[in-house]
N, C-alpha and C positions, 0 to 999 in steps of 0.2 A: 800356820795361818789360813788353814782351810782353803787353799788355792785362791785366796783373795789377792795375794802378791805372788809374783812369779817365784817359783821355788829357788832359782839360782840366786835371786836378790836375798831371799831369806838365809840361805847357806852363807853367802858372803857377809851378811850382817852378823850372824852368829859367830863366824870365824873371827871377825873383827873384835867382837866382845871377848872372845877367848884370848886373843893376842893382847888385849888391854888389861885383862884381869889378873889378879894374883893367884887365884885358885879357881878350880872349876868344881861345881857341885852337880851331881846327877841324882835324880830322884826317880824311884820306882823301876819298873821293868825297862831295860834298855832296848830302844829302837834303833834302827839303821842310822839315823841322823846323829843320835846321841853317841853311838859307837865311833863314828867319823870325828865327832867333836873331841871325844876322850883321846883318840889316836893324835890329833893336833895338839891337845894339851900336853900329851907325852913328849911329842916332838919339840915343843916349846919349853919343856922342863917345868911345867906348872904343877902345883899341888892339886890332887884330885881326891874328892871325897864323895862317898855314895850314901844315899839316905832312902829309907822306906817312905812310902806315901801313906796317908790315912786321913779320915774325916775330922780327927781331933789333933791338936798339937801333941798330945801325949803319945799318939800313934806313930809319930815321925821320929825314927831313931836312925843313927849312924849305922851303916852296915859294913860288914867285912867283905872282902873280895869274894870269898866263898859263898856268900849269901846272894850274890847278884843273879838276876834273872833276865832272860832275853826274849823279846818278841819272836814269834814263830818265824816271821819273815826273815829276821836277822840270822836266826839259828841256820836256816837253809843256805845262807850266803857265806858264812865264815866258819871257822874252827874255834868253837868256844873254849875248849880245853887249852888250846895254844894261846888265846887271847888272855885267859885268866892267868896262865903261867907268866905271860909278858908283863901283866899288871902287877902280879906279886913281886916279880924281880924289880920293877919300876919303884914300887912302894918301899922296897927294902933300901933303896938308894936315897930315899927322902928322909 
């Protein structure tokens, strides 16, 4: 929201949407906020899908876990290999 709204309010609103949703879709390179939303979705046992982004509809494709990319800021904050292994295990149970 480009700091138009207090960040904590945005986080709460996004978390409420995740709690009410049947599944969570994540598009493009994963940022810190997306990572935490995915973790919440896993905790709530939601279906999670990952998609590429593009300028045309045909450029948007569902992605496998191995194709996920992460923003540099996030890479410096977490263990990507551990998270990817956790996601793979989670998806096997779905």
